[in-house]
Biopython code that builds the backbone (N, CA, C, O; Angstrom):
import numpy as np
from Bio.PDB.StructureBuilder import StructureBuilder

atoms = [
    (1, "UNK", "N", (-1.185, -22.241, 10.278)),
    (1, "UNK", "CA", (-0.909, -21.052, 9.959)),
    (1, "UNK", "C", (-2.243, -20.201, 10.254)),
    (1, "UNK", "O", (-3.317, -20.550, 9.764)),
    (2, "UNK", "N", (-2.124, -19.085, 11.067)),
    (2, "UNK", "CA", (-3.366, -18.248, 11.373)),
    (2, "UNK", "C", (-3.613, -17.292, 10.239)),
    (2, "UNK", "O", (-2.679, -16.623, 9.795)),
    (3, "UNK", "N", (-4.882, -17.195, 9.732)),
    (3, "UNK", "CA", (-5.227, -16.288, 8.670)),
    (3, "UNK", "C", (-5.709, -15.073, 9.260)),
    (3, "UNK", "O", (-6.247, -14.994, 10.365)),
    (4, "UNK", "N", (-5.454, -13.993, 8.345)),
    (4, "UNK", "CA", (-6.007, -12.657, 8.827)),
    (4, "UNK", "C", (-7.271, -12.190, 8.890)),
    (4, "UNK", "O", (-7.798, -12.272, 7.781)),
    (5, "UNK", "N", (-8.104, -11.655, 9.855)),
    (5, "UNK", "CA", (-9.467, -11.635, 9.766)),
    (5, "UNK", "C", (-9.914, -10.880, 8.482)),
    (5, "UNK", "O", (-9.300, -10.003, 7.873)),
    (6, "UNK", "N", (-11.196, -11.458, 8.202)),
    (6, "UNK", "CA", (-11.787, -10.408, 6.934)),
    (6, "UNK", "C", (-12.140, -9.176, 7.440)),
    (6, "UNK", "O", (-12.899, -9.206, 8.408)),
    (7, "UNK", "N", (-11.763, -8.035, 7.008)),
    (7, "UNK", "CA", (-12.217, -6.925, 7.350)),
    (7, "UNK", "C", (-12.817, -6.206, 6.217)),
    (7, "UNK", "O", (-12.298, -6.249, 5.101)),
    (8, "UNK", "N", (-13.939, -5.517, 6.474)),
    (8, "UNK", "CA", (-14.625, -4.901, 5.287)),
    (8, "UNK", "C", (-14.052, -3.576, 5.176)),
    (8, "UNK", "O", (-14.172, -2.916, 6.208)),
    (9, "UNK", "N", (-13.487, -3.027, 4.258)),
    (9, "UNK", "CA", (-12.967, -1.575, 3.823)),
    (9, "UNK", "C", (-13.792, -0.579, 4.674)),
    (9, "UNK", "O", (-13.179, 0.117, 5.483)),
    (10, "UNK", "N", (-14.908, -0.476, 4.576)),
    (10, "UNK", "CA", (-15.772, 0.294, 5.520)),
    (10, "UNK", "C", (-15.472, 0.575, 7.046)),
    (10, "UNK", "O", (-15.534, 1.665, 7.615)),
    (11, "UNK", "N", (-15.152, -0.584, 7.551)),
    (11, "UNK", "CA", (-14.886, -0.886, 8.652)),
    (11, "UNK", "C", (-13.180, 0.122, 9.174)),
    (11, "UNK", "O", (-12.882, 0.783, 10.169)),
    (12, "UNK", "N", (-12.604, -0.166, 8.178)),
    (12, "UNK", "CA", (-11.296, 0.337, 8.120)),
    (12, "UNK", "C", (-11.222, 2.319, 7.877)),
    (12, "UNK", "O", (-10.359, 3.183, 8.030)),
    (13, "UNK", "N", (-12.667, 2.280, 7.432)),
    (13, "UNK", "CA", (-12.730, 3.723, 7.176)),
    (13, "UNK", "C", (-13.547, 4.473, 8.352)),
    (13, "UNK", "O", (-13.443, 5.669, 8.624)),
    (14, "UNK", "N", (-14.398, 3.511, 9.005)),
    (14, "UNK", "CA", (-14.837, 4.297, 10.152)),
    (14, "UNK", "C", (-13.770, 4.376, 11.269)),
    (14, "UNK", "O", (-13.507, 5.408, 11.887)),
    (15, "UNK", "N", (-13.143, 3.090, 11.473)),
    (15, "UNK", "CA", (-11.849, 3.343, 12.672)),
    (15, "UNK", "C", (-10.880, 3.970, 12.569)),
    (15, "UNK", "O", (-10.525, 4.763, 13.442)),
    (16, "UNK", "N", (-10.037, 3.697, 11.161)),
    (16, "UNK", "CA", (-8.641, 4.464, 11.180)),
    (16, "UNK", "C", (-9.137, 5.934, 10.583)),
    (16, "UNK", "O", (-8.258, 6.785, 10.448)),
    (17, "UNK", "N", (-10.360, 6.239, 10.256)),
    (17, "UNK", "CA", (-10.082, 7.785, 9.412)),
    (17, "UNK", "C", (-11.178, 8.693, 10.197)),
    (17, "UNK", "O", (-10.910, 9.787, 10.694)),
    (18, "UNK", "N", (-12.438, 8.079, 10.232)),
    (18, "UNK", "CA", (-13.502, 8.947, 10.990)),
    (18, "UNK", "C", (-13.409, 9.002, 12.457)),
    (18, "UNK", "O", (-13.664, 10.032, 13.081)),
    (19, "UNK", "N", (-13.075, 7.992, 12.968)),
    (19, "UNK", "CA", (-12.950, 7.816, 14.390)),
    (19, "UNK", "C", (-11.748, 8.344, 14.804)),
    (19, "UNK", "O", (-11.831, 9.317, 15.554)),
    (20, "UNK", "N", (-10.549, 7.913, 14.479)),
    (20, "UNK", "CA", (-9.252, 8.779, 14.487)),
    (20, "UNK", "C", (-9.380, 10.174, 14.637)),
    (20, "UNK", "O", (-9.059, 10.831, 15.627)),
    (21, "UNK", "N", (-9.926, 10.622, 13.465)),
    (21, "UNK", "CA", (-9.947, 12.348, 13.361)),
    (21, "UNK", "C", (-11.589, 13.114, 13.804)),
    (21, "UNK", "O", (-12.091, 14.168, 13.415)),
    (22, "UNK", "N", (-11.974, 12.322, 14.529)),
    (22, "UNK", "CA", (-13.425, 12.530, 15.605)),
    (22, "UNK", "C", (-14.401, 13.147, 14.357)),
    (22, "UNK", "O", (-15.215, 14.047, 14.564)),
    (23, "UNK", "N", (-14.219, 12.612, 13.228)),
    (23, "UNK", "CA", (-15.353, 13.488, 12.344)),
    (23, "UNK", "C", (-16.756, 12.363, 12.038)),
    (23, "UNK", "O", (-16.778, 11.196, 11.645)),
    (24, "UNK", "N", (-17.765, 13.251, 12.391)),
    (24, "UNK", "CA", (-19.136, 12.559, 12.298)),
    (24, "UNK", "C", (-19.376, 11.929, 11.050)),
    (24, "UNK", "O", (-18.651, 12.325, 10.137)),
    (25, "UNK", "N", (-20.208, 11.046, 10.774)),
    (25, "UNK", "CA", (-20.629, 10.792, 9.532)),
    (25, "UNK", "C", (-20.910, 11.681, 8.850)),
    (25, "UNK", "O", (-20.343, 11.693, 7.757)),
    (26, "UNK", "N", (-21.786, 12.697, 9.122)),
    (26, "UNK", "CA", (-22.717, 13.742, 8.377)),
    (26, "UNK", "C", (-21.149, 14.577, 7.964)),
    (26, "UNK", "O", (-20.947, 14.620, 6.751)),
    (27, "UNK", "N", (-20.220, 15.128, 8.715)),
    (27, "UNK", "CA", (-19.004, 15.979, 7.963)),
    (27, "UNK", "C", (-18.259, 15.025, 7.331)),
    (27, "UNK", "O", (-17.610, 15.511, 6.405)),
    (28, "UNK", "N", (-18.097, 13.770, 7.491)),
    (28, "UNK", "CA", (-17.276, 12.953, 6.539)),
    (28, "UNK", "C", (-17.908, 12.855, 5.095)),
    (28, "UNK", "O", (-17.299, 12.998, 4.035)),
    (29, "UNK", "N", (-19.493, 12.533, 5.292)),
    (29, "UNK", "CA", (-20.115, 12.595, 4.006)),
    (29, "UNK", "C", (-20.154, 13.876, 3.039)),
    (29, "UNK", "O", (-20.025, 13.858, 1.815)),
    (30, "UNK", "N", (-20.336, 14.854, 3.761)),
    (30, "UNK", "CA", (-20.215, 16.319, 3.087)),
    (30, "UNK", "C", (-18.742, 16.090, 2.520)),
    (30, "UNK", "O", (-18.593, 16.107, 1.298)),
    (31, "UNK", "N", (-17.764, 15.900, 3.266)),
    (31, "UNK", "CA", (-16.229, 16.116, 2.470)),
    (31, "UNK", "C", (-16.062, 14.986, 1.164)),
    (31, "UNK", "O", (-15.234, 15.010, 0.254)),
    (32, "UNK", "N", (-17.047, 14.099, 1.399)),
    (32, "UNK", "CA", (-16.991, 12.930, 0.345)),
    (32, "UNK", "C", (-17.873, 13.590, -0.704)),
    (32, "UNK", "O", (-17.474, 13.330, -1.839)),
    (33, "UNK", "N", (-18.977, 14.382, -0.666)),
    (33, "UNK", "CA", (-19.791, 14.664, -1.390)),
    (33, "UNK", "C", (-20.849, 13.754, -1.992)),
    (33, "UNK", "O", (-21.352, 13.739, -3.116)),
    (34, "UNK", "N", (-21.075, 12.858, -0.712)),
    (34, "UNK", "CA", (-22.084, 11.878, -0.802)),
    (34, "UNK", "C", (-23.359, 12.222, 0.368)),
    (34, "UNK", "O", (-23.404, 13.218, 1.090)),
    (35, "UNK", "N", (-24.210, 11.261, 0.325)),
    (35, "UNK", "CA", (-25.474, 11.524, 1.518)),
    (35, "UNK", "C", (-24.956, 10.720, 2.638)),
    (35, "UNK", "O", (-24.340, 9.683, 2.395)),
    (36, "UNK", "N", (-25.208, 11.216, 4.144)),
    (36, "UNK", "CA", (-24.945, 10.701, 4.994)),
    (36, "UNK", "C", (-25.461, 9.110, 5.178)),
    (36, "UNK", "O", (-24.853, 8.312, 5.892)),
    (37, "UNK", "N", (-26.528, 8.815, 4.516)),
    (37, "UNK", "CA", (-26.964, 7.510, 4.587)),
    (37, "UNK", "C", (-26.056, 6.342, 3.766)),
    (37, "UNK", "O", (-25.639, 5.251, 4.155)),
    (38, "UNK", "N", (-25.916, 7.079, 2.374)),
    (38, "UNK", "CA", (-24.671, 6.311, 1.636)),
    (38, "UNK", "C", (-23.501, 5.903, 2.441)),
    (38, "UNK", "O", (-23.184, 4.730, 2.637)),
    (39, "UNK", "N", (-22.819, 7.038, 2.939)),
    (39, "UNK", "CA", (-21.668, 6.722, 3.852)),
    (39, "UNK", "C", (-22.067, 5.891, 5.087)),
    (39, "UNK", "O", (-21.307, 4.941, 5.276)),
    (40, "UNK", "N", (-23.034, 6.011, 5.939)),
    (40, "UNK", "CA", (-23.498, 5.067, 6.798)),
    (40, "UNK", "C", (-23.226, 3.525, 6.422)),
    (40, "UNK", "O", (-22.376, 2.723, 6.809)),
    (41, "UNK", "N", (-24.305, 3.437, 5.501)),
    (41, "UNK", "CA", (-24.147, 1.792, 4.659)),
    (41, "UNK", "C", (-22.706, 1.244, 4.522)),
    (41, "UNK", "O", (-22.480, 0.074, 4.829)),
    (42, "UNK", "N", (-21.724, 2.061, 4.068)),
    (42, "UNK", "CA", (-20.608, 1.365, 4.095)),
    (42, "UNK", "C", (-19.747, 1.388, 5.034)),
    (42, "UNK", "O", (-18.908, 0.488, 4.986)),
    (43, "UNK", "N", (-19.652, 2.380, 6.171)),
    (43, "UNK", "CA", (-19.222, 2.153, 7.447)),
    (43, "UNK", "C", (-19.723, 1.114, 8.074)),
    (43, "UNK", "O", (-18.952, 0.632, 8.903)),
    (44, "UNK", "N", (-20.927, 0.506, 7.952)),
    (44, "UNK", "CA", (-21.767, -0.511, 8.859)),
    (44, "UNK", "C", (-21.768, -1.399, 7.918)),
    (44, "UNK", "O", (-22.792, -2.077, 8.003)),
    (45, "UNK", "N", (-20.979, -1.772, 6.905)),
    (45, "UNK", "CA", (-20.564, -2.800, 6.186)),
    (45, "UNK", "C", (-21.972, -3.475, 5.522)),
    (45, "UNK", "O", (-22.147, -4.693, 5.488)),
    (46, "UNK", "N", (-22.776, -2.661, 5.093)),
    (46, "UNK", "CA", (-24.081, -2.956, 4.460)),
    (46, "UNK", "C", (-23.581, -2.605, 3.043)),
    (46, "UNK", "O", (-24.236, -3.301, 2.267)),
    (47, "UNK", "N", (-22.747, -1.867, 2.393)),
    (47, "UNK", "CA", (-22.474, -1.554, 1.062)),
    (47, "UNK", "C", (-21.006, -1.690, 0.660)),
    (47, "UNK", "O", (-20.083, -1.677, 1.474)),
    (48, "UNK", "N", (-20.890, -1.799, -0.433)),
    (48, "UNK", "CA", (-19.402, -2.069, -0.837)),
    (48, "UNK", "C", (-18.980, -0.692, -1.273)),
    (48, "UNK", "O", (-19.766, 0.215, -1.547)),
    (49, "UNK", "N", (-17.873, -0.630, -1.307)),
    (49, "UNK", "CA", (-16.928, 0.503, -2.122)),
    (49, "UNK", "C", (-16.549, 0.360, -3.575)),
    (49, "UNK", "O", (-15.733, -0.359, -4.151)),
    (50, "UNK", "N", (-17.498, 1.374, -4.024)),
    (50, "UNK", "CA", (-17.364, 1.261, -5.681)),
    (50, "UNK", "C", (-16.251, 1.951, -5.939)),
    (50, "UNK", "O", (-15.521, 2.500, -5.114)),
    (51, "UNK", "N", (-16.083, 1.897, -7.623)),
    (51, "UNK", "CA", (-14.857, 2.489, -8.156)),
    (51, "UNK", "C", (-14.780, 4.143, -7.649)),
    (51, "UNK", "O", (-13.768, 4.742, -7.286)),
    (52, "UNK", "N", (-16.044, 4.622, -7.736)),
    (52, "UNK", "CA", (-16.318, 5.954, -7.655)),
    (52, "UNK", "C", (-15.962, 6.423, -6.131)),
    (52, "UNK", "O", (-15.175, 7.312, -5.804)),
    (53, "UNK", "N", (-16.693, 5.651, -5.352)),
    (53, "UNK", "CA", (-16.257, 5.807, -3.918)),
    (53, "UNK", "C", (-14.966, 5.696, -3.686)),
    (53, "UNK", "O", (-14.597, 6.287, -2.672)),
    (54, "UNK", "N", (-14.215, 5.181, -4.238)),
    (54, "UNK", "CA", (-12.837, 4.682, -3.840)),
    (54, "UNK", "C", (-11.688, 5.731, -4.628)),
    (54, "UNK", "O", (-10.481, 5.665, -4.395)),
    (55, "UNK", "N", (-12.264, 6.630, -5.526)),
    (55, "UNK", "CA", (-11.674, 7.952, -5.877)),
    (55, "UNK", "C", (-11.830, 9.029, -4.800)),
    (55, "UNK", "O", (-10.929, 9.739, -4.354)),
    (56, "UNK", "N", (-13.200, 9.033, -4.436)),
    (56, "UNK", "CA", (-13.830, 10.001, -3.880)),
    (56, "UNK", "C", (-12.914, 9.779, -2.094)),
    (56, "UNK", "O", (-12.423, 10.758, -1.532)),
    (57, "UNK", "N", (-12.874, 8.776, -1.659)),
    (57, "UNK", "CA", (-12.007, 8.309, -0.451)),
    (57, "UNK", "C", (-10.733, 8.750, -0.639)),
    (57, "UNK", "O", (-10.319, 9.558, 0.192)),
    (58, "UNK", "N", (-10.060, 8.443, -1.463)),
    (58, "UNK", "CA", (-8.782, 8.715, -1.902)),
    (58, "UNK", "C", (-8.182, 10.366, -2.275)),
    (58, "UNK", "O", (-7.080, 10.873, -2.062)),
    (59, "UNK", "N", (-9.040, 10.746, -2.717)),
    (59, "UNK", "CA", (-8.890, 12.350, -2.747)),
    (59, "UNK", "C", (-9.093, 12.888, -1.611)),
    (59, "UNK", "O", (-8.180, 13.672, -1.354)),
    (60, "UNK", "N", (-10.051, 12.818, -0.620)),
    (60, "UNK", "CA", (-10.495, 13.174, 0.401)),
    (60, "UNK", "C", (-9.456, 13.049, 1.817)),
    (60, "UNK", "O", (-8.956, 13.887, 2.567)),
    (61, "UNK", "N", (-9.425, 11.637, 1.749)),
    (61, "UNK", "CA", (-8.706, 10.723, 2.915)),
    (61, "UNK", "C", (-7.172, 10.310, 2.802)),
    (61, "UNK", "O", (-6.468, 10.299, 3.812)),
    (62, "UNK", "N", (-6.676, 9.973, 1.553)),
    (62, "UNK", "CA", (-5.772, 9.615, 0.915)),
    (62, "UNK", "C", (-5.705, 8.052, 0.598)),
    (62, "UNK", "O", (-6.783, 7.459, 0.547)),
    (63, "UNK", "N", (-4.766, 7.483, 0.426)),
    (63, "UNK", "CA", (-4.646, 5.925, -0.329)),
    (63, "UNK", "C", (-5.016, 6.032, -1.523)),
    (63, "UNK", "O", (-5.872, 6.827, -1.913)),
    (64, "UNK", "N", (-4.543, 5.420, -2.057)),
    (64, "UNK", "CA", (-5.016, 5.061, -3.710)),
    (64, "UNK", "C", (-6.120, 4.523, -3.806)),
    (64, "UNK", "O", (-6.491, 3.582, -3.104)),
    (65, "UNK", "N", (-6.959, 5.217, -4.947)),
    (65, "UNK", "CA", (-8.320, 4.211, -5.083)),
    (65, "UNK", "C", (-8.041, 2.627, -5.338)),
    (65, "UNK", "O", (-8.884, 1.870, -4.857)),
    (66, "UNK", "N", (-7.163, 2.155, -5.905)),
    (66, "UNK", "CA", (-6.897, 1.014, -6.136)),
    (66, "UNK", "C", (-6.536, 0.286, -4.829)),
    (66, "UNK", "O", (-6.714, -0.930, -4.756)),
    (67, "UNK", "N", (-6.049, 0.968, -3.823)),
    (67, "UNK", "CA", (-6.127, 0.124, -2.277)),
    (67, "UNK", "C", (-7.511, -0.099, -1.627)),
    (67, "UNK", "O", (-7.861, -1.111, -1.021)),
    (68, "UNK", "N", (-8.154, 0.884, -1.827)),
    (68, "UNK", "CA", (-9.485, 0.686, -1.427)),
    (68, "UNK", "C", (-10.236, -0.572, -2.187)),
    (68, "UNK", "O", (-10.718, -1.532, -1.586)),
    (69, "UNK", "N", (-10.248, -0.382, -3.690)),
    (69, "UNK", "CA", (-10.831, -1.262, -4.320)),
    (69, "UNK", "C", (-9.934, -2.680, -4.037)),
    (69, "UNK", "O", (-10.611, -3.691, -4.222)),
    (70, "UNK", "N", (-8.915, -2.863, -3.736)),
    (70, "UNK", "CA", (-8.283, -4.136, -3.519)),
    (70, "UNK", "C", (-8.703, -4.693, -1.955)),
    (70, "UNK", "O", (-8.707, -5.873, -1.605)),
    (71, "UNK", "N", (-8.979, -3.761, -1.296)),
    (71, "UNK", "CA", (-9.806, -4.233, -0.157)),
    (71, "UNK", "C", (-10.893, -4.604, -0.028)),
    (71, "UNK", "O", (-11.158, -5.428, 0.847)),
    (72, "UNK", "N", (-11.768, -4.143, -0.800)),
    (72, "UNK", "CA", (-13.171, -4.537, -1.292)),
    (72, "UNK", "C", (-13.067, -5.883, -1.977)),
    (72, "UNK", "O", (-13.789, -6.776, -1.533)),
    (73, "UNK", "N", (-12.336, -6.130, -2.913)),
    (73, "UNK", "CA", (-12.374, -7.014, -3.431)),
    (73, "UNK", "C", (-11.666, -8.692, -2.783)),
    (73, "UNK", "O", (-12.043, -9.821, -3.099)),
    (74, "UNK", "N", (-10.755, -8.368, -1.984)),
    (74, "UNK", "CA", (-10.499, -9.285, -1.061)),
    (74, "UNK", "C", (-11.614, -9.641, -0.183)),
    (74, "UNK", "O", (-12.111, -10.766, -0.136)),
    (75, "UNK", "N", (-11.958, -8.711, 0.458)),
    (75, "UNK", "CA", (-13.409, -8.965, 1.373)),
    (75, "UNK", "C", (-14.277, -9.917, 0.644)),
    (75, "UNK", "O", (-14.515, -11.059, 1.036)),
    (76, "UNK", "N", (-14.952, -9.124, -0.955)),
    (76, "UNK", "CA", (-15.806, -10.069, -1.390)),
    (76, "UNK", "C", (-15.372, -11.425, -1.868)),
    (76, "UNK", "O", (-16.157, -12.368, -1.779)),
    (77, "UNK", "N", (-14.262, -11.567, -2.330)),
    (77, "UNK", "CA", (-13.476, -12.839, -2.488)),
    (77, "UNK", "C", (-13.456, -14.091, -1.519)),
    (77, "UNK", "O", (-13.842, -15.242, -1.725)),
    (78, "UNK", "N", (-12.916, -13.541, -0.457)),
    (78, "UNK", "CA", (-12.859, -14.567, 0.885)),
    (78, "UNK", "C", (-14.264, -14.855, 0.965)),
    (78, "UNK", "O", (-14.650, -16.009, 0.779)),
    (79, "UNK", "N", (-15.049, -13.947, 1.216)),
    (79, "UNK", "CA", (-16.544, -14.482, 1.549)),
    (79, "UNK", "C", (-17.289, -15.039, 0.317)),
    (79, "UNK", "O", (-18.438, -15.420, 0.539)),
    (80, "UNK", "N", (-16.823, -15.150, -0.949)),
    (80, "UNK", "CA", (-17.603, -15.608, -1.902)),
    (80, "UNK", "C", (-16.974, -17.307, -1.814)),
    (80, "UNK", "O", (-17.606, -18.285, -2.215)),
    (81, "UNK", "N", (-15.714, -17.343, -1.246)),
    (81, "UNK", "CA", (-15.092, -19.015, -1.265)),
    (81, "UNK", "C", (-15.558, -19.315, 0.006)),
    (81, "UNK", "O", (-15.234, -20.493, 0.159)),
    (82, "UNK", "N", (-16.206, -18.887, 1.145)),
    (82, "UNK", "CA", (-16.362, -19.273, 2.114)),
    (82, "UNK", "C", (-17.990, -19.865, 2.106)),
    (82, "UNK", "O", (-18.485, -20.750, 2.804)),
    (83, "UNK", "N", (-18.592, -19.039, 1.067)),
    (83, "UNK", "CA", (-20.338, -19.433, 0.623)),
    (83, "UNK", "C", (-19.841, -20.928, -0.425)),
    (83, "UNK", "O", (-20.259, -22.068, -0.222)),
    (84, "UNK", "N", (-19.057, -20.601, -1.318)),
    (84, "UNK", "CA", (-18.719, -21.933, -2.068)),
    (84, "UNK", "C", (-18.511, -23.158, -1.372)),
    (84, "UNK", "O", (-19.027, -24.252, -1.600)),
    (85, "UNK", "N", (-17.656, -22.824, -0.460)),
    (85, "UNK", "CA", (-17.465, -24.142, 0.423)),
    (85, "UNK", "C", (-18.326, -24.630, 0.868)),
    (85, "UNK", "O", (-18.577, -25.826, 0.722)),
    (86, "UNK", "N", (-19.204, -23.590, 1.723)),
    (86, "UNK", "CA", (-20.407, -24.053, 2.678)),
    (86, "UNK", "C", (-21.627, -25.049, 1.483)),
    (86, "UNK", "O", (-22.355, -25.994, 1.789)),
    (87, "UNK", "N", (-21.490, -24.524, 0.418)),
    (87, "UNK", "CA", (-22.496, -24.979, -0.309)),
    (87, "UNK", "C", (-21.871, -26.666, -1.275)),
    (87, "UNK", "O", (-22.338, -27.288, -2.229)),
    (88, "UNK", "N", (-20.856, -26.828, -0.549)),
    (88, "UNK", "CA", (-19.997, -27.844, -0.829)),
    (88, "UNK", "C", (-20.183, -28.104, -2.594)),
    (88, "UNK", "O", (-20.659, -29.180, -2.956)),
    (89, "UNK", "N", (-19.950, -27.497, -3.201)),
    (89, "UNK", "CA", (-19.766, -27.641, -4.974)),
    (89, "UNK", "C", (-18.831, -28.492, -5.318)),
    (89, "UNK", "O", (-17.735, -28.481, -4.758)),
    (90, "UNK", "N", (-19.068, -29.148, -6.065)),
    (90, "UNK", "CA", (-17.752, -30.286, -6.515)),
    (90, "UNK", "C", (-18.065, -29.811, -8.040)),
    (90, "UNK", "O", (-19.098, -29.833, -8.710)),
    (91, "UNK", "N", (-16.448, -29.276, -8.362)),
    (91, "UNK", "CA", (-16.411, -28.993, -9.733)),
    (91, "UNK", "C", (-14.897, -29.816, -10.262)),
    (91, "UNK", "O", (-13.958, -29.998, -9.486)),
    (92, "UNK", "N", (-14.888, -30.254, -11.720)),
    (92, "UNK", "CA", (-13.821, -30.910, -12.121)),
    (92, "UNK", "C", (-13.201, -29.767, -12.781)),
    (92, "UNK", "O", (-13.775, -28.738, -13.137)),
    (93, "UNK", "N", (-11.776, -30.104, -12.924)),
    (93, "UNK", "CA", (-11.204, -28.878, -13.829)),
    (93, "UNK", "C", (-11.265, -29.644, -15.352)),
    (93, "UNK", "O", (-11.339, -30.865, -15.492)),
    (94, "UNK", "N", (-11.219, -28.726, -16.377)),
    (94, "UNK", "CA", (-11.337, -29.386, -17.720)),
    (94, "UNK", "C", (-10.085, -29.576, -17.987)),
    (94, "UNK", "O", (-9.175, -28.871, -17.553)),
    (95, "UNK", "N", (-9.940, -30.656, -18.807)),
    (95, "UNK", "CA", (-8.903, -31.207, -19.430)),
    (95, "UNK", "C", (-8.760, -31.542, -20.737)),
    (95, "UNK", "O", (-9.081, -32.698, -21.013)),
    (96, "UNK", "N", (-8.332, -30.788, -21.698)),
    (96, "UNK", "CA", (-8.433, -30.612, -23.015)),
    (96, "UNK", "C", (-8.107, -31.743, -23.671)),
    (96, "UNK", "O", (-6.942, -31.988, -23.358)),
    (97, "UNK", "N", (-8.564, -32.674, -24.513)),
    (97, "UNK", "CA", (-8.324, -33.657, -25.366)),
    (97, "UNK", "C", (-7.313, -33.730, -26.354)),
    (97, "UNK", "O", (-7.368, -33.237, -27.481)),
    (98, "UNK", "N", (-6.540, -34.272, -25.936)),
    (98, "UNK", "CA", (-5.450, -34.051, -27.412)),
    (98, "UNK", "C", (-5.712, -34.510, -28.741)),
    (98, "UNK", "O", (-4.898, -34.296, -29.640)),
]
sb = StructureBuilder()
sb.init_structure("model")
sb.init_model(0)
sb.init_chain("A")
sb.init_seg("    ")
for serial, (resi, resn, name, xyz) in enumerate(atoms, 1):
    if name == "N":
        sb.init_residue(resn, " ", resi, " ")
    sb.init_atom(name, np.array(xyz, "f"), 0.0, 1.0, " ", f" {name:<3s}", serial, name[0])
structure = sb.get_structure()
């Protein structure tokens, strides 16, 4: 079974919102009330979308804050699972004694 690729929410913000609407990073940052540098870090997948940023994106461009945060959480969790497997950490499930 093929797994969907991991997509950072900043990539979706860049491709599906900024580029689709021909918005520059500067113009989008102004609409969001943040610095151009902050938005650039997000769309270049160097920073995560915080709850505050999720609210801003939701109010300006749509989608619920929950949607944006779930995208970020999924991205983070999949990457954490890959790193965990890469380190080959062996843990055993706790079984409570009777």
